[in-house]
Backbone as CSV, one residue per row, in Angstrom:
resi,resn,N_x,N_y,N_z,CA_x,CA_y,CA_z,C_x,C_y,C_z
1,MET,116.093,96.015,85.748,114.996,96.640,85.007,114.089,96.487,86.902
2,ILE,113.402,97.464,86.461,112.344,97.768,87.263,110.872,97.831,86.792
3,ILE,109.975,96.531,87.424,108.976,96.245,87.119,107.737,96.374,87.754
4,ILE,106.704,97.286,87.676,105.721,97.840,88.362,104.302,97.090,87.934
5,ARG,103.783,96.785,88.752,102.429,95.923,87.861,101.088,96.838,88.261
6,LEU,100.357,97.047,87.183,99.183,97.532,87.374,97.929,97.124,87.422
7,ARG,96.923,96.966,88.137,95.996,96.592,89.131,94.791,97.093,89.654
8,SER,93.978,96.812,89.559,92.769,97.539,90.691,91.927,98.655,89.889
9,GLY,91.240,99.036,90.661,89.950,100.410,89.774,90.528,101.447,89.567
10,LEU,90.510,102.519,88.676,90.705,103.280,87.680,91.571,104.452,88.734
11,GLY,91.224,104.596,90.461,92.111,105.473,91.067,93.441,105.146,91.539
12,ASN,92.862,103.421,92.197,94.489,102.725,91.870,95.429,102.782,91.063
13,GLN,94.706,102.582,89.766,95.550,102.608,88.877,96.052,103.887,88.521
14,MET,95.713,105.106,88.475,96.142,106.372,88.268,97.042,106.691,89.374
15,PHE,97.512,106.181,90.711,98.163,106.071,92.093,99.570,105.064,91.406
16,GLN,98.976,103.951,90.218,100.418,103.297,90.316,100.941,103.817,89.303
17,TYR,100.559,104.355,88.216,101.126,105.167,86.589,101.911,106.609,87.657
18,ALA,101.137,107.125,88.268,101.802,108.204,88.665,103.315,107.953,89.138
19,PHE,103.051,107.065,90.167,104.116,106.306,90.816,105.556,106.041,89.814
20,PHE,104.985,105.141,88.881,105.959,104.759,87.904,106.562,105.552,86.883
21,ARG,105.731,106.909,86.925,106.577,108.469,86.082,107.760,108.940,86.985
22,GLN,107.156,108.851,88.558,108.191,109.004,89.394,109.368,107.785,89.202
23,MET,109.071,106.830,89.107,110.250,105.980,89.271,111.111,105.664,87.350
24,GLN,110.578,106.059,86.941,111.299,106.752,85.580,112.068,108.090,85.884
25,TYR,111.593,108.684,86.348,112.213,109.947,86.810,113.531,109.727,87.692
26,TRP,113.564,108.712,88.316,114.448,108.541,89.190,115.447,107.575,88.510
27,HIS,114.929,106.636,87.872,115.983,105.664,87.145,115.897,105.746,85.931
28,GLY,115.623,106.693,84.778,115.673,106.709,83.620,114.129,105.629,83.073
29,ALA,113.771,106.216,81.733,112.363,105.176,81.346,112.774,103.949,80.826
30,ALA,113.946,104.109,80.232,114.500,102.682,79.754,114.412,101.547,80.998
31,ASN,115.071,101.819,82.156,114.819,100.893,83.294,113.803,100.634,84.266
32,VAL,113.018,101.190,83.638,111.444,101.059,84.618,110.183,100.945,83.407
33,LYS,109.731,100.046,83.714,108.541,99.180,83.068,106.974,99.088,83.687
34,LEU,106.362,98.774,83.259,104.729,98.346,83.497,104.579,97.009,83.116
35,ASP,104.065,96.349,83.998,103.392,95.248,83.824,101.836,94.895,83.476
36,ILE,101.153,95.040,82.568,99.660,95.110,82.131,99.515,93.805,81.926
37,SER,100.064,92.694,81.739,99.834,91.221,81.162,99.049,90.673,82.394
38,THR,99.417,90.824,83.332,98.789,89.968,84.363,97.364,91.057,85.157
39,TYR,97.080,91.866,84.453,95.947,92.560,85.342,94.827,91.677,84.809
40,HIS,93.901,91.376,85.682,92.523,90.760,85.678,91.755,91.040,86.257
41,TRP,91.143,92.347,86.791,90.166,92.428,87.878,89.363,93.110,86.616
42,ASN,87.829,92.534,87.373,86.808,92.949,86.530,85.972,93.662,86.869
43,VAL,86.122,93.896,88.292,84.983,94.933,88.831,85.512,96.159,88.520
44,HIS,84.358,97.479,88.585,84.070,98.483,88.129,84.272,98.153,86.589
45,ASN,85.244,98.875,86.160,85.384,98.937,84.727,86.554,98.322,83.898
46,GLY,87.332,97.883,85.030,88.515,96.919,84.458,90.019,98.041,84.181
47,ARG,90.905,97.591,83.262,91.531,98.517,83.204,91.265,99.345,82.256
48,GLU,91.192,100.725,82.759,90.899,101.748,82.136,91.670,103.396,81.914
49,ILE,92.949,103.355,82.777,93.180,104.514,82.592,93.740,104.565,81.435
50,ASP,93.795,104.014,80.376,94.821,104.207,78.665,93.666,104.466,77.912
51,ARG,91.839,104.217,78.411,90.768,104.447,77.777,90.612,105.706,78.264
52,VAL,90.631,106.350,79.322,89.856,107.628,80.078,91.255,108.887,79.854
53,PHE,92.307,108.287,79.649,93.409,109.543,78.872,94.132,109.462,78.019
54,ASN,94.664,109.638,77.483,95.370,109.679,75.978,97.263,109.044,76.602
55,ILE,97.014,107.440,77.380,97.848,107.452,77.637,98.614,105.948,77.335
56,ASP,99.525,105.761,76.217,99.670,104.647,75.574,100.925,103.413,76.882
57,LEU,99.762,102.772,77.017,100.675,101.912,77.970,101.665,100.880,76.946
58,GLN,101.138,100.237,76.267,101.905,99.627,75.354,103.252,99.808,75.375
59,LYS,103.526,100.942,75.100,105.074,101.041,74.805,105.834,101.090,76.150
60,ASP,105.355,101.583,77.109,106.148,101.282,78.559,105.841,100.393,79.473
61,SER,105.039,99.171,78.601,105.000,97.900,79.334,106.094,96.584,78.863
62,VAL,106.212,95.361,79.590,106.843,94.299,79.438,105.726,93.097,78.756
63,PRO,106.796,92.353,78.185,105.646,90.875,77.935,105.428,90.251,79.097
64,PRO,104.806,89.188,78.564,104.904,87.780,79.925,106.464,87.223,80.402
65,SER,106.492,87.344,78.896,108.170,86.515,78.793,109.074,86.935,79.889
66,VAL,109.154,88.399,79.840,109.755,89.174,80.779,109.451,89.218,81.825
67,SER,108.627,89.833,81.949,107.939,90.211,83.515,107.936,88.598,84.721
68,LEU,107.882,87.197,84.081,107.733,86.082,84.279,109.108,85.806,84.906
69,LYS,110.483,86.748,84.827,111.745,86.146,85.221,111.945,86.949,86.705
70,TYR,110.577,87.983,86.728,111.078,88.422,88.037,110.206,87.969,89.072
71,ALA,108.781,87.937,88.111,107.559,87.057,89.282,106.228,86.529,88.724
72,ASP,106.140,85.771,89.111,104.720,85.063,88.940,103.287,85.324,89.511
73,VAL,102.932,86.180,88.981,101.695,86.508,89.603,99.996,86.901,89.112
74,GLY,100.538,86.197,88.184,99.489,85.838,87.058,97.891,85.430,88.081
75,TYR,96.786,86.063,87.661,95.463,85.267,88.703,94.423,84.582,87.324
76,ARG,94.826,84.768,86.143,93.655,83.844,85.341,94.288,82.941,85.485
77,LEU,93.004,82.150,85.076,92.771,80.545,84.817,94.395,79.774,84.435
78,HIS,94.875,80.432,83.098,95.966,79.391,82.763,97.016,80.055,83.311
79,GLN,97.277,80.911,83.752,98.354,81.559,84.158,98.574,80.766,86.502
80,ARG,97.214,80.505,86.606,97.153,79.882,87.788,97.975,78.235,87.600
81,LEU,97.324,78.186,86.805,97.595,75.820,86.303,99.076,76.047,85.583
82,LEU,99.924,76.960,85.208,100.844,77.311,84.708,101.738,77.203,86.039
83,ARG,101.500,77.831,86.647,102.125,78.250,87.892,102.011,76.740,89.286
84,ARG,101.157,76.027,88.976,101.000,74.738,89.755,102.064,73.547,88.893
85,LEU,102.174,73.837,87.602,102.958,73.266,87.292,104.508,73.331,87.313
86,ARG,104.690,74.922,87.375,106.381,74.650,87.393,106.580,75.660,88.893
87,GLY,105.877,75.311,89.946,105.889,76.113,90.858,106.077,77.676,91.205
88,ILE,105.952,78.583,92.251,105.729,79.509,92.288,107.122,80.367,92.022
89,ARG,107.026,81.065,91.469,108.588,81.871,91.120,108.346,83.102,91.452
90,HIS,108.994,83.595,92.975,109.226,85.255,92.683,110.482,85.414,92.904
91,HIS,111.334,85.740,91.960,112.402,86.335,92.160,112.911,87.460,92.636
92,ALA,112.188,88.065,92.271,112.470,89.857,92.684,111.196,90.180,92.970
93,TYR,110.392,89.845,93.944,108.776,90.596,94.235,109.565,91.177,95.629
94,GLN,108.556,92.350,95.313,108.656,92.866,96.614,107.162,93.624,96.537
95,TYR,106.274,93.840,97.530,105.228,94.637,98.014,105.910,95.692,98.693
96,TRP,104.708,97.008,98.407,105.055,98.185,98.722,105.268,98.465,100.061
97,LYS,104.430,97.580,100.972,104.552,97.995,101.934,105.695,97.713,102.934
98,ASP,106.951,96.799,102.046,107.824,96.601,102.788,108.903,96.976,102.246
99,ILE,108.736,97.929,101.831,109.788,99.283,101.239,109.886,100.037,101.699
100,ASP,110.866,101.048,102.226,111.264,102.121,102.988,111.384,103.413,101.706
101,PRO,110.182,104.271,101.784,109.750,104.668,100.530,111.506,105.672,100.210
102,ASP,112.535,105.820,101.372,113.700,106.618,100.697,114.402,105.345,100.392
103,ASP,113.675,104.170,99.757,115.048,102.996,99.134,114.470,103.115,97.665
104,TYR,113.176,103.810,97.155,112.753,103.193,95.915,114.072,103.953,94.942
105,LYS,114.923,105.326,95.234,115.813,105.605,94.348,116.580,104.432,94.184
106,SER,117.280,103.584,95.094,118.433,102.714,95.132,117.660,101.434,94.487
107,LEU,116.583,101.115,94.024,116.088,99.566,94.253,116.512,99.710,92.291
108,LYS,116.956,98.087,92.565,117.118,97.736,91.163,117.056,95.785,90.559
109,ASP,116.789,95.765,89.396,115.659,94.668,89.032,114.796,94.012,90.238
110,VAL,114.105,94.659,89.954,112.920,94.376,91.335,111.277,94.498,90.221
111,TYR,110.192,93.519,90.843,108.783,93.562,90.316,108.421,94.386,91.474
112,LEU,107.652,95.509,91.374,106.952,95.963,92.362,105.252,95.662,92.602
113,GLU,104.723,95.756,93.566,103.204,95.321,93.418,102.739,96.129,94.427
114,GLY,101.714,97.618,94.385,101.334,97.804,95.786,100.337,98.938,95.456
115,PHE,100.169,100.248,96.103,99.454,101.507,95.860,99.425,102.784,96.014
116,TRP,100.559,102.661,96.613,101.353,104.043,96.364,100.884,105.251,96.088
117,ASN,99.440,104.903,96.939,98.569,106.710,97.445,98.610,107.890,97.945
118,GLU,99.730,108.228,97.512,100.088,109.352,98.459,100.832,110.531,97.754
119,GLU,100.671,111.569,97.757,101.192,112.571,96.957,103.134,112.728,96.686
120,LYS,103.316,111.858,98.112,105.043,111.989,97.746,105.500,110.667,97.310
121,TYR,104.621,110.091,96.418,105.116,108.790,95.501,105.349,109.414,94.505
122,PHE,104.656,110.442,94.037,105.063,111.457,92.671,105.291,112.646,92.552
123,ARG,106.048,112.842,93.612,106.348,114.429,94.052,106.957,115.208,92.850
124,ASP,108.142,114.649,91.827,108.900,115.553,91.362,107.975,115.323,90.222
125,VAL,106.851,114.621,89.866,106.591,114.806,88.203,105.152,114.835,88.610
126,GLN,104.913,115.709,89.755,103.107,116.360,89.691,103.012,117.152,88.440
127,GLU,103.587,117.985,87.862,103.009,118.854,86.722,102.783,118.009,85.475
128,GLU,103.362,117.074,85.305,104.080,115.727,83.988,102.908,114.954,84.291
129,ILE,102.131,114.547,85.620,101.017,113.917,85.956,99.424,114.512,85.806
130,ARG,99.468,115.830,86.163,98.272,116.492,85.603,98.366,116.761,84.404
131,GLN,99.163,116.931,83.371,99.070,117.005,81.752,98.662,115.530,81.437
132,ALA,98.985,114.409,81.812,99.041,113.163,81.412,97.114,112.705,81.845
133,TYR,96.753,113.399,83.356,95.201,112.904,83.545,94.435,114.465,83.203
134,THR,94.570,114.707,81.535,93.444,115.216,81.208,92.807,114.705,80.425
135,PHE,91.246,114.998,80.590,90.493,113.800,80.159,90.041,114.030,78.718
136,LYS,89.498,113.059,78.270,88.874,113.393,77.059,87.811,114.096,76.601
137,ASP,87.626,114.545,75.663,86.467,115.614,74.917,85.410,114.621,74.579
138,GLU,84.732,113.660,75.782,83.737,113.059,75.291,82.298,113.148,76.148
139,LEU,81.736,114.008,76.109,80.773,114.405,77.058,79.605,114.639,75.820
140,ASN,78.399,114.130,76.112,76.981,114.177,75.361,76.283,115.537,75.697
141,VAL,75.507,115.605,75.199,74.869,117.019,75.729,74.757,117.513,76.965
142,GLN,73.656,116.431,77.455,73.409,116.338,79.110,74.322,116.567,80.237
143,GLU,75.651,116.308,79.794,77.002,116.282,80.621,77.514,117.187,80.335
144,LYS,77.425,118.478,78.929,78.006,119.445,79.092,76.674,120.768,79.473
145,GLU,75.865,120.235,79.526,74.637,121.059,80.513,75.522,121.283,81.662
146,MET,75.871,119.812,82.233,75.697,119.683,83.820,77.324,120.383,84.046
147,LEU,78.225,120.342,83.233,79.418,120.942,83.015,79.123,122.789,83.195
148,HIS,78.450,123.116,82.291,78.329,124.285,82.145,77.548,124.996,83.864
149,LEU,76.878,124.078,84.357,76.226,124.632,85.342,77.212,124.674,86.335
150,ILE,77.990,123.368,86.475,79.146,123.681,87.634,80.313,124.619,87.199
151,LEU,80.512,125.113,86.391,81.272,125.792,85.922,80.601,127.536,86.272
152,GLY,79.081,127.664,86.228,78.458,128.699,86.411,78.235,128.963,87.631
153,THR,78.705,127.984,89.173,78.089,128.364,89.854,79.122,128.029,91.269
154,GLU,78.571,128.469,92.127,79.696,127.829,93.820,79.951,126.713,93.948
155,SER,80.234,125.510,92.861,79.910,124.365,92.822,80.324,123.507,94.229
156,VAL,79.986,122.993,94.566,80.731,121.705,95.593,80.220,120.207,95.208
157,ALA,81.525,119.504,94.794,81.492,118.242,94.759,81.274,117.243,96.057
158,VAL,79.873,116.626,95.693,79.724,115.562,97.093,79.719,114.515,96.720
159,HIS,80.502,113.478,97.196,81.114,112.089,96.741,80.561,111.049,97.522
160,VAL,79.916,110.167,97.411,79.279,109.307,98.378,79.412,107.900,97.683
161,ARG,80.622,107.198,98.522,80.874,105.859,97.742,80.028,104.826,98.355
162,ARG,79.346,103.880,98.136,78.848,102.783,98.916,78.744,101.397,98.406
163,GLY,78.556,101.633,97.497,78.191,100.136,96.788,79.057,98.895,96.852
164,ASP,80.281,98.764,96.348,80.978,97.970,96.826,81.568,97.725,98.256
165,TYR,81.819,98.791,98.774,82.157,98.831,100.191,81.073,98.354,101.485
166,LYS,80.573,98.117,100.352,79.193,97.282,101.738,79.589,96.410,101.921
167,LYS,80.149,95.239,100.793,80.909,93.915,101.334,81.937,93.869,102.442
168,PHE,83.052,95.132,102.574,84.049,95.412,103.525,84.128,96.582,104.116
169,PRO,82.814,96.761,105.272,82.513,98.051,106.356,83.757,98.194,106.904
170,LYS,84.486,97.459,107.320,85.734,97.785,108.149,86.629,98.180,107.704
171,ALA,87.217,97.670,106.475,88.125,98.322,105.999,88.126,99.703,105.139
172,PHE,86.671,99.185,104.738,86.601,100.577,103.851,85.341,101.298,104.776
173,PRO,85.180,101.966,105.584,83.801,102.060,106.397,83.036,103.809,105.520
174,MET,81.908,103.144,105.147,81.015,104.002,104.352,80.868,105.624,105.136
175,CYS,80.967,106.567,104.756,80.969,107.795,105.301,79.346,108.169,105.653
176,PRO,79.281,108.798,107.660,77.238,108.212,107.135,77.279,109.557,107.490
177,PRO,75.463,110.037,107.153,75.118,111.266,107.045,75.904,112.123,107.922
178,SER,76.627,112.291,108.726,76.849,113.412,110.245,77.795,113.936,109.041
179,TYR,78.767,112.996,108.776,80.080,113.433,108.247,79.744,114.547,106.790
180,TYR,78.994,114.517,106.359,78.381,115.424,105.561,77.884,116.604,105.960
181,GLU,77.184,116.241,106.260,76.585,117.420,107.314,77.594,118.496,108.001
182,GLU,78.901,117.869,108.623,80.048,118.683,109.120,80.777,119.098,108.180
183,ALA,80.993,118.241,107.053,81.650,118.733,105.901,80.596,120.210,105.336
184,GLN,79.952,120.252,105.355,78.638,121.291,104.992,78.835,122.719,105.125
185,LYS,78.826,122.311,106.937,79.323,123.311,107.744,80.118,124.425,107.929
186,ILE,81.247,123.817,106.848,82.811,124.025,107.061,82.696,125.137,105.747
187,LEU,82.080,124.371,104.623,81.986,124.998,103.919,81.243,126.627,103.722
188,THR,80.216,125.960,104.442,79.089,127.268,104.117,79.159,128.714,104.973
189,ALA,80.206,128.264,106.044,81.007,129.276,107.100,82.196,129.860,106.574
190,LYS,82.232,129.349,105.294,83.788,129.987,104.399,83.062,130.647,103.011
191,LYS,81.862,130.101,102.118,81.897,130.672,101.209,79.534,130.618,101.259
192,ASN,79.394,131.570,100.290,77.923,131.609,99.817,77.504,131.021,98.614
193,ASN,76.113,131.189,98.384,75.479,130.672,97.525,76.044,129.224,97.119
194,LEU,76.688,128.325,97.791,77.139,127.073,97.670,75.642,126.256,96.800
195,VAL,76.109,125.670,95.858,75.536,124.819,94.909,76.160,123.288,94.859
196,PHE,75.415,122.026,95.658,75.844,121.068,96.018,75.416,119.699,94.990
197,PHE,76.401,119.382,94.634,76.037,118.268,93.627,76.777,117.130,93.876
198,VAL,75.789,116.347,93.642,76.104,114.701,94.297,76.341,113.685,93.255
199,PHE,77.279,112.967,93.539,77.886,111.579,92.645,78.190,110.688,93.597
200,SER,77.308,109.424,93.100,77.150,108.195,93.858,76.897,106.936,93.357
201,ASP,77.465,106.054,93.681,77.144,104.206,93.330,75.322,104.018,94.225
202,ASP,75.315,104.991,94.656,73.693,104.650,95.429,72.627,105.739,95.685
203,MET,72.069,106.077,94.774,71.586,108.197,94.695,70.218,107.830,95.645
204,GLY,69.916,106.254,95.464,68.675,106.383,96.472,68.803,106.740,97.621
205,TRP,70.267,106.224,98.261,70.422,106.260,99.401,70.647,107.766,99.709
206,CYS,71.696,108.383,98.813,71.800,109.692,98.746,70.420,110.792,99.344
207,LYS,69.442,110.577,98.426,68.017,111.180,98.473,67.386,111.255,99.684
208,LYS,67.500,110.074,99.942,66.859,109.487,101.792,67.468,110.000,102.615
209,SER,68.861,110.100,102.836,69.681,110.363,104.152,70.364,111.480,103.981
210,LEU,70.710,111.963,103.186,71.067,113.418,103.587,70.670,114.510,102.659
211,SER,70.663,115.762,103.486,69.812,116.901,103.315,71.029,118.273,103.234
212,PHE,70.617,119.052,102.279,71.581,120.356,102.224,71.427,121.730,102.530
213,PRO,72.045,122.729,102.879,71.281,123.994,102.954,71.348,124.659,102.310
214,GLY,71.491,124.760,101.127,71.133,124.942,99.634,70.920,124.023,98.701
215,ARG,70.815,124.735,97.173,70.414,124.024,96.605,71.149,122.485,95.990
216,VAL,70.706,121.571,95.211,71.453,120.364,95.532,71.093,119.781,94.317
217,VAL,71.992,119.321,93.266,71.802,118.938,92.336,72.224,117.208,92.275
218,PHE,71.709,116.436,92.042,71.993,114.674,91.919,72.198,114.760,90.716
219,VAL,73.386,114.185,90.007,73.991,113.909,89.313,74.074,112.490,88.663
220,GLU,73.105,112.338,87.983,72.295,110.731,87.425,72.638,110.313,86.083
221,ASN,73.545,111.297,85.259,73.043,110.728,83.827,74.556,109.669,83.710
222,ASN,75.280,109.474,84.209,76.278,108.372,83.511,76.128,107.186,83.685
223,LYS,76.614,106.335,83.004,76.268,105.064,82.928,77.809,104.372,83.817
224,PRO,77.700,103.700,84.105,78.639,102.718,84.959,79.938,102.274,84.105
225,GLU,79.753,102.339,83.323,80.817,102.315,82.319,81.757,103.648,81.755
226,ASN,80.664,104.754,82.277,81.561,105.979,81.620,81.457,106.715,83.513
227,ALA,81.670,106.023,84.292,81.870,106.609,85.931,83.056,107.898,85.913
228,TRP,84.370,107.258,84.827,84.769,108.252,84.770,85.057,109.706,84.667
229,LYS,83.334,110.036,84.183,82.868,111.252,83.729,82.459,111.850,84.730
230,ASP,82.205,111.477,86.131,82.037,111.638,87.020,83.039,112.215,87.969
231,MET,84.473,111.691,88.120,85.761,112.040,88.331,85.962,113.316,87.319
232,MET,85.571,113.368,86.330,86.121,114.361,85.345,85.462,115.688,86.119
233,LEU,83.663,115.605,85.918,82.554,116.666,86.698,83.035,116.858,88.009
234,MET,83.242,115.886,88.914,83.787,116.750,90.452,84.931,117.487,90.580
235,SER,86.251,116.563,89.489,87.415,117.857,89.275,86.927,119.568,88.906
236,ARG,86.090,119.433,88.236,85.497,120.754,87.618,85.017,121.533,88.177
237,CYS,84.855,121.092,89.638,83.714,121.625,90.778,84.567,122.735,91.613
238,ARG,84.266,123.173,92.113,85.430,124.617,92.874,85.505,123.676,94.661
239,HIS,84.589,122.994,94.809,85.276,122.620,96.430,84.729,121.105,95.798
240,ASN,85.633,120.303,96.979,85.370,118.908,97.201,85.367,118.357,98.644
241,ILE,83.874,117.635,98.745,83.764,116.728,99.529,84.014,115.331,99.384
242,MET,85.065,114.755,99.943,85.220,113.363,99.238,84.428,112.028,100.175
243,ALA,84.620,111.145,99.725,84.408,110.098,100.259,85.909,109.325,100.724
244,ASN,85.867,107.896,101.379,87.011,107.565,101.542,87.509,106.494,100.160
245,SER,87.901,107.271,99.109,87.895,106.757,98.249,89.342,107.400,97.140
246,THR,89.833,106.384,96.690,91.102,107.341,95.308,90.498,107.652,94.308
247,PHE,89.187,107.073,94.012,88.210,107.925,92.805,88.139,109.309,93.400
248,SER,87.874,109.736,94.553,87.592,110.878,95.376,88.600,112.170,95.328
249,TRP,89.774,110.970,95.595,91.358,111.684,95.832,91.556,112.202,94.632
250,TRP,91.280,111.538,93.670,92.145,112.399,92.734,91.156,113.638,92.144
251,ALA,89.898,113.007,91.961,88.917,114.677,91.694,89.430,115.727,92.623
252,ALA,89.238,115.743,93.564,89.606,116.610,94.585,91.284,117.141,94.023
253,TRP,92.243,116.316,93.879,94.003,116.679,93.348,93.376,117.110,91.824
254,LEU,93.081,116.907,91.135,93.005,117.627,89.819,92.188,118.612,89.918
255,ASN,91.145,119.124,90.632,90.702,120.141,90.893,91.301,121.452,90.691
256,ASN,91.409,121.898,90.048,92.374,123.296,89.685,92.466,124.804,89.982
257,ASN,91.107,124.482,90.891,90.507,126.012,91.876,91.399,126.385,92.532
258,PRO,91.971,127.746,92.116,93.333,127.600,93.604,92.803,128.308,95.020
259,ASP,91.225,128.249,95.036,90.786,128.646,96.136,90.033,127.715,96.974
260,LYS,90.007,126.292,96.346,89.366,125.312,96.497,89.601,125.091,98.132
261,THR,88.455,124.697,98.775,88.068,123.387,100.054,88.358,122.598,100.108
262,VAL,89.253,121.309,100.333,88.970,119.847,100.098,88.558,119.463,101.220
263,ILE,87.667,118.352,101.816,87.305,117.590,103.007,87.178,116.311,102.820
264,TYR,87.756,115.943,103.623,87.997,114.349,103.457,87.379,113.501,105.069
265,PRO,87.297,112.330,104.793,86.943,111.670,106.582,88.134,111.108,106.819
266,GLU,87.861,111.212,108.051,89.345,110.837,108.712,89.371,108.972,108.714
267,SER,88.364,108.899,108.055,88.711,107.085,107.921,89.553,106.798,106.368
268,VAL,89.761,107.900,106.106,91.131,107.528,104.893,92.105,107.395,105.317
269,PHE,92.683,107.269,106.874,93.790,106.603,107.525,93.877,105.675,107.547
270,LEU,92.570,104.860,107.291,93.212,103.273,107.286,93.837,103.098,106.044
271,THR,93.287,103.758,105.229,94.179,103.182,103.927,95.303,103.871,103.196
272,TYR,95.409,105.100,104.170,96.730,106.587,103.208,97.189,106.569,104.622
273,GLY,98.248,106.683,104.070,99.496,106.650,105.344,99.202,108.615,105.421
274,SER,98.799,109.817,104.539,98.829,111.196,104.662,98.021,111.708,103.613
275,MET,97.596,112.966,103.785,96.907,113.277,102.655,97.670,115.106,102.807
276,PRO,97.200,115.825,101.246,97.446,116.638,101.334,97.384,117.525,102.428
277,SER,98.657,118.523,103.042,98.402,119.432,104.049,97.103,120.514,104.134
278,ASP,96.771,120.683,103.428,95.923,122.344,102.861,94.420,121.736,102.631
279,TRP,94.143,120.302,102.922,93.142,119.735,102.896,92.322,119.639,103.946
280,ILE,91.177,119.464,104.266,90.632,119.486,105.737,90.093,117.814,106.120
281,CYS,90.199,117.604,107.214,90.052,116.361,107.767,88.388,116.659,108.818
282,VAL,87.465,115.618,108.598,86.917,115.528,109.310,85.896,114.596,110.131
283,PRO,85.904,114.219,110.958,85.887,112.972,112.078,84.540,112.203,111.622
284,GLU,84.228,111.289,111.930,83.341,110.500,111.415,82.542,110.029,112.720
285,ILE,81.275,110.691,113.068,80.717,110.345,114.498,79.692,109.415,114.158
């Protein structure tokens, strides 16, 4: 059996689940399962992929009694105490960075942990993933009005992520105003009457530090526990100016506009190996 661990925030969970479906495509559903029993992250909104989308994780998951036969990776207090008593047991653990992508088709009896944050890791199941990542229809009146405005204009989703990145500026650089200015120039050269919709966890900084060549709407209705609605609204815009973020990546990838322009910062390559070939890279000066 191949077991894949689910971890981290929503964007990473989406990459992990997409990779899981790709591995099922290669190895068969009965031979590839998820481990959700060791999920412990309380940042953002915890495990939420099954809350945001109509995905049944339970039917595709193994109990701890099975996952422990492969790897002992739980971080909750009782799991750490038990590990201290019995010793670390990583019988079949492998981290994604240590595996050649071409070897995934031949893996057997392994516990996998990683991020798999590139299209190549789910290339054969892309349409299946688009269907799985259909957002629930749970918008309130204000959100429906915002969606109506987005759909009725030459809308650009501008994502600014700063909050948790302030703690790790070297690993996750925050995009400077110059990046957003350059991205705007690219879009205004291609399209007219653009309306910029700003989504951020630091809206005060955005209002103070960013300027726009046309109409701008700061999207502030959503509560932190409903951040997924920002991803949904960004995915319905016609174009996307990304941050260095998996949350941004999925909003842009789920944008079904055939004429979309997606712009991303060069700093993504600190964590990504590649980006979709038709997206545009802009250096951060």
